[in-house]
N, C-alpha and C positions, 0 to 999 in steps of 0.2 A: 497562459502564452500561448498563441495561434502559430500553427506550424503547418507548414503545405511542402509533402516531398517533393524533391526534385522529379519534373518528368521526362525520360529518357527517351530518345524518339526510338531507339532499336530494343523491340521486344521480339524473344525468340520466338519464332514460328511465322513472325509477321513478312509481308511481302512488300517489296520496294519497287520503285519505277527507276531503270537505271539503261539510259544512251539507249531507249527505244524498246526495252524490254521489262516485264514486270515478273520479277525472279525472288527467290527466298533471300531474305538479307544477309545469310551467312554465303552466300554464292553471290553476293555483290563485289566486284573488286575494281580498284582504279590502279593505274599503274604508280608508282612511286616518282615518275617524271610529272605527275599532275600539277601544276604550280599553286593549288591552293595548299596542297599539302606541302611544297619546298617553301613558299613566301607569304601564303596566307590570300592570296592571288583569285579571289573569288567572291561570291555573292550568295546572300540568301534572303528568302523571302519567308515569313511565318504566319499562316492563314490557318484563320477558325472557320470551320466547315460544318455546316446544320443541315438538316435535311439533304445530305450530298452536294449541298451548294458551297464552293467558296466565297466567303462573303466579299463582298467590296473587290471583286477579283480584280476590276479592270485599274484601279488605284494600285493595287499591289504590282502588276503587270508594268504600269506607268513607270514606278519607281524604279523596277527592277532594271527596266531599259535605260531610265536617266541614268541609274549606277554605272551600268556596262559600258554608258559612252563615256562616264567620268573617268574610268580608270582605263580606257583602251582597250575594251573588250566588248564589243558590239554583241548584241545576242541576237542572230538571225532567225527565229523561232516566231511566229506570228501567235497573237493571244489565244485563239481558238484553240490552237493546238497543244499550248500549255495547261490550258483549260481541261481540255479532253485528257492528257496524262492523268491528272488529280483525280477527275471523275473517274476514269477507268480503275485507278489503283483504290479507289475507295470501295468503288464493286467487288474489289479482288479481296480486299480485307472484310467485305460485307460490313461496312461501315459506314456511319451517316452523321454521327458527330464525331467530328474529330478535328485534330491538332496535325497542320500538313505544314513541313518543311521542305522547301525547294529551295536548291542549292546549284549552282552552274558555276564550273570552273575552268580554266584553261589550259590543255594540254600544250606538250613542247612543241608536237606538229601541228599545231597554230587550230588542233580542232577542239571541240566543248565536251566535257564530262557532264552531264546533266543529272542529276538525282532527286527522287520526290519520296519520302518518307510520310507516313501517317499513323498517329497513335490515337486511342479512344481520348476524348475530353474528360478530366479528372474533376470531381467537384471542387468547387472554389469556396476558399471562406468567406465570413459575410464583409471580411475588413481586412485590410493587410496590416503587418508592422515592418518598418524600414530601419535598416541600420546604415547611419550615414558614414560615408568614408570620404577621404580627400582624392582627389585623382587630378594630376598634372595632364593636361592633354592641349593638344593645337585645336584651337576651336575651327580652323580652316581647313586641318584634314578630311580628307574623303572617306577615310577609316572610321569616322563618326557619324557624316552627314545621310551615308547609305549602309546599308546592312553587308559589309565586307565579312567576309571569315577571318580576320584577325580581330579576335575578340578574347584574348586571353585574359586581360584584365577586369571583363564583366564577368567571365566564366569564375573567376577564381573571386570575385567579390561576392558574386551569387551564391558560392558553395560556401565561403565564410559565413554569410548571412542566415543561410540555412542552418547549419552547423550552430550557429548562437541561439537558433530558435526564431529568426525573423524571416517574412516571406519574401523579401528582396534587399539588395542593398542601394541607399540614395548617394548619387554622386553629387559631392561638392568639389568647387578649383579653390586657389590657393586663396583668392578674395572673400572665400566663404559664402559664394553665390552657389544656390541649388543649380543643377545641371539636370539630370535624368537618373532613371532606375538603370538596373542592367538591360532590364526589358520593357522599361514602359515610360513614359512620359509623366512630368507632374503638372497638376493644377492647386493653386491655393485660392480658397475662397473668402475674402475681406468684406466687411459689412458692405461696403457701396462698389464692390467689383471682384472679378476673379481675373488673376493673375498666372503666368505660365513664362518659363524661360524661353526666351528669343531664340530662334534658329541659329541665329549669329554664333551663340553661346557655345556651338558645336554638339549640339543635340541632334538627334535623329529627327526628321521629319516624317512622324509617325501617321498612318494612315485614321486611326482611331483619332488622336489629338487633332488633326484636321477638320475631322467630321464634327468634334465635340466645340470646336470652336466654332464653326458654324450654324449649330443648333443652338447655342446660347447666345450669339449675336442674333440670330433670327427672334430668339423668344426674349428679347429684351433684356440681357446682361450685358454689361460693359465688361468687356473683355480687353486686357491689356499683355500685350507680348514683349517683356523686357528683362533684365537684369534682376533676378531675383534672390536677394541676398539672405540670408539663413534669420535675422532678424524677424524678417517677416510672418515666420514662423509663429512668433507672439501674437500677433494680430489676427490670425487665421483662425475662421468659426469652422470650416470644414478643409479638408484636403483631401484630394484622390488622385490616380493615378491611372491612367489609359493604356492599351493594347491591344490587338486584334484578339488576344485570345481572352483577357479579362474585362475586355468591354471599359466601363467605368467602374472602378474600384475604390472604394470607401478607402482611406488611410484612419487606423485608430490610433496608432503609435509612432514614433519617429524618435530614436534614440541617436543623439549627438554628442560626441564625446561622452561626457560625465552628465549631461544634462536629456532630459526627457519631455518631450511633448505629447498630450493626450489631445485626442479629437472624436469629438461626435459625430454622427451623420447627421447633416440637418436637411430641412425642406428642400434646399437649391440643388443639393447634390441628387436625392430622389429625382426631384422633377427632371433635371439632366439626363440622369439614369433612364427615367419612364420613356424621354424624347427618344434616347439613341435607343431603346429596345423596339421605339416602333419605326425608327428607321431599318432597323433589322430586319422588322417582321417584312416591312413594305418589300425590299431587296428579293427576302425570300419568296414573299406572294409574284413579283416579276419574273423569277428566274428559277422557280423549282422545276417547272414542267421542262426546261432547257437541259438541267441536270440530269434529269433522268431518262431523257433521249439521247443524250449524248453518246 
């Protein structure tokens, strides 16, 4: 049974960035009037950092701004400033390979709280196992289209999956269609194409998801974004999930009610994974010096 522990962001003794200051996490305080605390009215981004570089930061910043405009709380800080906050925190925590979480929320006085946390990356397993769960959700809700802080359903489902010995939970809708995992998008490799749930099904527009689709099409794969019924699991040769932290992660097992699906990692997944890793290395090559000079 594959098991990966939950990686919490707050680790005793770590420093965090809060509203312009780098301070000890125990000293980081926000008012009870914060609207994220009261209503879940906030946004976050989770970013993988390697060699002190926030990977594909431009895409994360763009999504953050789109989400902020969508929910009516435009974020008045430019990209270079936010990137500097992250790089400065990594240096303060003496980290180079880290998982960073950036959270913005509105205060009652119409100002913002900005929190940046970082923890070291943990070793990932060779493949993930997923526990499927049905979740009713409005596919038009911006709570799922963007990374809002209203994520109680995802947190609870992920916690249950971990408790049951799985790595994550996989959400399905009432039509038995795959949606996404609590913190990742999902892809199925069929003999003749790759399929992934369409954005209109109410999934997060994942940064890594978009890059993998671009890479797959460039390398000659037929990729379809569509409604993906669970019956497609019977036809899939490979399944993998994507996120900023895991990149492309093969899936070895999915438990859906009383049925279990098992998969082996094939050459198509390996090829996509190698191509994605090459994109990461190219990004690091172009941006490594910028991070250390920030």
